[in-house]
TORMAR-376765 format. One record per residue: x, z, y of N, C-alpha, C in turn; residue in one letter; residue number from 1. Coordinates in Angstrom, 2 decimals. Atoms other than C-alpha are relative to their C-alpha. Example, Ala and Ser with C-alpha at 12.3 -4.5 7.8 and 13.67 -1.06 7.14 Angstrom:
// residues 2
REC     n_xx     n_zz     n_yy    ca_xx    ca_zz    ca_yy     c_xx     c_zz     c_yy  rest   nr
REC     0.89     0.00    -1.19    12.30     7.80    -4.50     0.90     0.00     1.20     A    1
REC    -0.82    -0.06    -1.19    13.67     7.14    -1.06    -0.77     0.73     1.09     S    2
//
This chain:
// residues 122
REC     n_xx     n_zz     n_yy    ca_xx    ca_zz    ca_yy     c_xx     c_zz     c_yy  rest   nr
REC     0.02    -0.18    -1.46    86.57   -38.64   -26.71    -0.09    -1.37     0.67     M    1
REC     0.23     1.26    -0.69    85.40   -41.37   -24.38     1.00    -0.20     1.12     L    2
REC    -0.85     0.31    -1.14    87.68   -43.13   -21.93    -0.88    -0.08     1.25     N    3
REC     0.82    -0.01    -1.23    86.55   -43.23   -18.25    -1.02    -1.15     0.06     P    4
REC     0.91     1.15    -0.01    84.99   -46.70   -18.65    -1.19     0.25    -0.93     H    5
REC     1.06    -0.31     0.96    83.01   -45.62   -21.73    -0.90     1.13     0.52     Q    6
REC     0.76    -1.12    -0.56    81.96   -42.38   -20.02    -0.96    -0.49     1.09     Q    7
REC     0.83     0.58    -1.05    80.67   -44.35   -17.02    -1.19    -0.74    -0.61     F    8
REC     1.07     0.73     0.67    78.68   -46.59   -19.34    -1.03     0.91    -0.63     G    9
REC     0.91    -0.96     0.65    77.21   -43.67   -21.29    -0.87     0.70     1.04     K   10
REC     0.75    -0.66    -1.07    76.21   -41.85   -18.09    -1.05    -0.94     0.59     E   11
REC     0.92     0.98    -0.57    74.60   -45.03   -16.77    -1.19    -0.23    -0.94     S   12
REC     1.08     0.18     0.97    72.58   -45.48   -19.98    -0.95     1.21     0.01     E   13
REC     0.83    -1.21    -0.09    71.36   -41.88   -19.72    -0.86    -0.06     1.26     V   14
REC     0.75     0.15    -1.26    70.35   -42.51   -16.08    -1.12    -1.03    -0.17     M   15
REC     0.99     1.06     0.20    68.55   -45.70   -17.12    -1.16     0.51    -0.84     A   16
REC     1.06    -0.54     0.87    66.61   -43.93   -19.90    -0.89     0.96     0.78     A   17
REC     0.79    -0.94    -0.81    65.53   -41.17   -17.50    -0.87    -0.76     1.00     A   18
REC     0.76     0.83    -0.95    64.46   -43.78   -14.94    -1.19    -0.68    -0.70     Y   19
REC     1.05     0.68     0.75    62.49   -45.71   -17.57    -1.13     0.96    -0.38     L   20
REC     1.02    -1.01     0.32    60.71   -42.53   -18.66    -0.88     0.28     1.21     K   21
REC     0.78    -0.22    -1.23    59.67   -41.93   -15.04    -0.93    -1.18     0.30     R   22
REC     0.81     1.20    -0.21    58.30   -45.49   -15.01    -1.09    -0.15    -1.07     Q   23
REC     1.05     0.03     1.02    56.12   -44.72   -18.05     0.43    -0.57    -1.34     G   24
REC    -0.49     0.53     1.28    58.28   -46.18   -20.81     0.15     1.15    -1.00     Y   25
REC    -0.26    -0.97     1.08    58.47   -44.37   -24.16     1.23    -0.50    -0.75     R   26
REC    -1.26     0.38     0.63    62.03   -44.49   -25.46    -0.10     0.18    -1.51     I   27
REC     0.02    -0.04     1.45    62.21   -45.34   -29.16     1.40     0.13    -0.60     L   28
REC    -1.38     0.00     0.51    65.94   -45.93   -29.68     0.95    -0.15     1.18     E   29
REC    -1.08     0.26    -0.95    69.14   -45.74   -27.68     1.22    -0.42    -0.80     T   30
REC    -1.20     0.53     0.65    72.31   -47.61   -28.59    -0.29    -0.45    -1.43     N   31
REC     0.34     0.53     1.32    70.63   -49.37   -31.52     1.06    -1.03    -0.39     Y   32
REC    -1.06     0.90     0.47    73.35   -51.10   -33.54    -0.31    -0.48    -1.40     K   33
REC    -0.03     0.52     1.35    73.45   -53.36   -36.54     1.17    -0.98    -0.08     N   34
REC    -1.14     0.88     0.19    75.84   -55.98   -37.89     0.06    -1.13     1.03     Q   35
REC     0.06     1.09    -0.98    74.74   -58.44   -35.18     0.37     0.43     1.41     L   36
REC    -0.32    -0.46    -1.34    75.38   -56.25   -32.16    -0.75     1.27     0.36     G   37
REC     0.60    -1.23    -0.50    73.82   -53.57   -30.00    -1.02    -0.30     1.09     E   38
REC     0.97     0.02    -1.10    70.80   -53.07   -27.78     0.03     1.40     0.61     I   39
REC    -0.16    -1.29    -0.68    71.15   -50.32   -25.17    -1.20     0.91    -0.20     D   40
REC     1.21    -0.81     0.10    67.55   -49.12   -25.20    -1.14    -0.85    -0.58     I   41
REC     1.23     0.62     0.49    64.45   -50.00   -27.19    -1.12     0.97     0.36     I   42
REC     1.07    -0.86    -0.49    61.23   -48.69   -25.68    -1.34    -0.72    -0.09     A   43
REC     1.33     0.58    -0.13    57.50   -49.24   -25.38    -0.46     0.19     1.43     K   44
REC     0.56    -0.04    -1.35    55.95   -50.10   -22.05    -1.41    -0.57    -0.08     D   45
REC     1.40     0.40     0.06    52.16   -50.21   -22.07    -0.28    -0.80    -1.28     M   46
REC     0.24     0.62     1.30    52.18   -51.15   -25.76     0.90    -1.17    -0.33     G   47
REC    -0.90     1.13     0.24    54.83   -53.85   -25.41     1.37     0.54    -0.40     I   48
REC    -1.32    -0.37     0.45    58.03   -53.41   -27.40     1.01    -0.66     0.93     L   49
REC    -0.91     0.50    -1.03    60.85   -53.77   -24.88     1.44     0.28    -0.38     T   50
REC    -1.43    -0.09     0.27    64.53   -54.46   -25.50     0.70    -0.02     1.34     F   51
REC    -0.53    -0.20    -1.35    66.54   -53.24   -22.54     1.52     0.01     0.00     I   52
REC    -1.44     0.03    -0.23    70.07   -54.08   -21.45     0.27     0.76     1.29     E   53
REC    -0.38    -0.77    -1.18    71.72   -51.68   -18.99     1.30    -0.58     0.53     V   54
REC    -1.21     0.50    -0.65    74.24   -53.11   -16.52     0.28     0.89     1.20     K   55
REC    -0.35    -0.91    -1.10    76.07   -50.74   -14.18     1.35    -0.38     0.58     A   56
REC    -1.25     0.27    -0.70    78.81   -51.16   -11.62     0.25     1.11     1.02     R   57
REC    -0.38    -0.96    -1.04    80.70   -48.91    -9.25    -0.01    -0.63     1.39     R   58
REC     0.07     0.71    -1.28    80.60   -51.58    -6.55    -0.66    -1.35    -0.26     S   59
REC     0.56     1.34     0.15    79.09   -54.97    -5.88     1.06    -1.07     0.26     D   60
REC    -1.13     0.89    -0.25    82.53   -56.54    -5.51    -0.08    -1.27    -0.85     R   61
REC     0.10     1.15     0.90    81.83   -58.84    -8.48    -1.43    -0.56    -0.04     F   62
REC     1.37     0.47    -0.06    78.22   -59.51    -7.47    -0.96     0.97    -0.65     G   63
REC     1.05    -0.84     0.57    74.95   -58.08    -8.64     0.18     0.08    -1.52     N   64
REC    -0.21    -0.15     1.45    75.32   -56.65   -12.17    -1.03    -0.72    -0.87     P   65
REC     1.01     0.66     0.83    72.09   -58.32   -13.32     0.46    -1.40    -0.41     K   66
REC    -0.51     1.33     0.35    73.97   -61.64   -13.32     1.08     0.07    -1.08     Y   67
REC    -0.97    -0.17     1.09    76.37   -60.19   -15.89    -0.66    -0.12    -1.36     A   68
REC     0.70     0.23     1.26    73.69   -60.67   -18.55    -0.03    -1.51    -0.20     V   69
REC    -0.21     1.43     0.17    74.98   -64.11   -19.42    -0.84    -0.56    -1.15     T   70
REC     0.72     0.65     1.10    73.38   -66.61   -21.77     0.56     0.47    -1.34     R   71
REC    -0.61    -0.46     1.25    75.85   -65.57   -24.46    -0.50     1.40    -0.36     K   72
REC     0.50    -1.36     0.22    74.77   -61.93   -24.04    -1.49    -0.04    -0.38     K   73
REC     1.42     0.14     0.31    71.10   -62.97   -24.09    -0.21    -0.46    -1.44     Q   74
REC     0.08     0.46     1.39    71.64   -64.81   -27.39     0.27     1.15    -0.96     V   75
REC    -0.35    -1.13     0.87    73.30   -61.74   -28.93    -1.13     1.03    -0.03     R   76
REC     1.10    -0.96    -0.07    70.53   -59.42   -27.73    -1.22    -0.55    -0.75     I   77
REC     1.13     0.63     0.69    67.90   -61.88   -29.01     0.15     0.12    -1.52     S   78
REC    -0.24    -0.08     1.44    69.47   -61.91   -32.48    -0.20     1.43    -0.51     R   79
REC     0.16    -1.40     0.41    69.64   -58.11   -32.66    -1.47     0.39     0.06     V   80
REC     1.42    -0.32    -0.15    66.05   -57.85   -31.40    -0.81    -0.58    -1.17     A   81
REC     0.71     0.60     1.13    64.78   -60.27   -34.07     0.27     0.77    -1.29     L   82
REC    -0.37    -0.78     1.18    66.66   -58.34   -36.72    -0.74     1.33    -0.02     S   83
REC     0.73    -1.27    -0.12    65.11   -55.09   -35.46    -1.48    -0.20    -0.33     Y   84
REC     1.42     0.27     0.24    61.62   -56.61   -35.48    -0.27    -0.23    -1.49     L   85
REC     0.15     0.26     1.43    62.07   -57.84   -39.05     0.16     1.28    -0.81     K   86
REC    -0.29    -1.22     0.75    63.58   -54.58   -40.32    -1.10     1.04     0.17     A   87
REC     1.05    -1.00    -0.26    60.82   -52.49   -38.71    -1.41    -0.56    -0.23     S   88
REC     1.28     0.67     0.32    58.08   -54.92   -39.82    -0.93    -0.06     1.23     R   89
REC     0.77     0.11    -1.23    56.95   -55.56   -36.25     0.02    -1.42     0.57     Q   90
REC    -0.09     1.39    -0.45    57.25   -59.36   -36.10    -1.29    -0.46     0.70     M   91
REC     1.28     0.38    -0.61    53.59   -59.53   -35.04    -0.23     0.67     1.35     D   92
REC     0.17    -0.75    -1.24    54.12   -57.29   -32.00     0.48    -0.80     1.21     K   93
REC    -0.48     0.58    -1.27    54.47   -58.41   -28.39     1.30     0.67     0.37     R   94
REC    -1.30    -0.55    -0.39    58.00   -57.96   -27.13     0.52    -0.75     1.22     A   95
REC    -0.63     0.64    -1.15    60.05   -58.68   -24.03     1.39     0.60     0.21     R   96
REC    -1.36    -0.42    -0.32    63.55   -58.28   -22.60     0.07     0.39     1.46     F   97
REC    -0.19    -0.51    -1.36    64.19   -56.13   -19.53     1.47     0.30     0.23     D   98
REC    -1.35    -0.42    -0.39    67.39   -55.33   -17.66    -0.13     1.11     1.03     V   99
REC    -0.10    -1.05    -1.00    68.12   -52.11   -15.82     1.36    -0.15     0.67     V  100
REC    -1.22     0.21    -0.78    70.67   -52.64   -13.06     0.28     1.27     0.81     V  101
REC    -0.37    -1.22    -0.72    72.51   -49.60   -11.72     1.27    -0.28     0.79     I  102
REC    -1.18     0.09    -0.86    74.88   -49.75    -8.77     0.30     1.41     0.48     T  103
REC    -0.37    -1.39    -0.32    76.73   -46.47    -8.33     1.14    -0.03     1.02     R  104
REC    -0.97    -0.04    -1.08    78.48   -46.69    -4.99    -0.09     1.38     0.64     T  105
REC     0.14    -1.31    -0.64    78.15   -43.91    -2.41    -1.33     0.65    -0.36     S  106
REC     1.26    -0.51     0.53    74.57   -43.57    -3.64    -0.37    -0.84    -1.22     N  107
REC     0.40     0.69     1.23    72.82   -44.65    -6.83    -1.22    -0.87     0.28     V  108
REC     1.12     0.92    -0.14    70.56   -47.69    -6.77    -0.36    -0.52    -1.39     N  109
REC     0.47     0.46     1.30    68.46   -48.54    -9.85    -1.08    -1.04     0.21     I  110
REC     0.97     1.08    -0.07    66.57   -51.79   -10.26    -0.42    -0.36    -1.42     E  111
REC     0.55     0.41     1.29    64.31   -52.71   -13.18    -0.46    -1.44     0.11     L  112
REC     0.39     1.40     0.05    64.03   -56.40   -13.97    -0.80    -0.20    -1.29     V  113
REC     0.85     0.21     1.17    61.05   -56.86   -16.28    -0.01    -1.48    -0.35     K  114
REC     0.01     1.40     0.46    60.95   -60.00   -18.41     1.19    -0.77     0.54     N  115
REC    -1.21     0.57    -0.59    64.52   -60.75   -17.38     0.39    -1.33    -0.64     A  116
REC    -0.28     1.26     0.68    64.91   -63.49   -20.00    -0.89    -0.12    -1.22     F  117
REC     0.81     0.30     1.18    63.14   -65.12   -22.92     0.86     0.07    -1.26     E  118
REC    -0.68     0.04     1.29    64.03   -64.97   -26.60     0.74    -1.33    -0.14     L  119
REC    -0.81     1.20     0.18    66.84   -67.43   -27.29     0.36    -0.13    -1.47     I  120
REC    -0.32     0.27     1.40    67.09   -68.92   -30.76     0.96    -1.19    -0.06     L  121
REC    -0.99     1.09     0.12    70.30   -70.90   -31.14     0.88     0.24    -1.20     T  122
//
């Protein structure tokens, strides 16, 4: 059973996937996990393999959620993405990192940030 925080996150990821589908993305994986970490959504957008982080908030009290994708988080996502590309033998494919930002206040606002950051190898 999920706690309220986990439930909010799960619901937000479902909303993000539905939004991405409406934008023409083809969802390949959700909550992809390996020993290095997790990627919320892996999809294809016009032939480009896309690794997507979902950030959701109930308010903007702590600022825009897109700024919560810190450099440390970008490094972790980059490592998981590289591992995925190697494991699925897709190292030759074009790929990018997007962020879906969801603010769920009195109404729901969804923002898609394409090419939110570059691959970080550190």
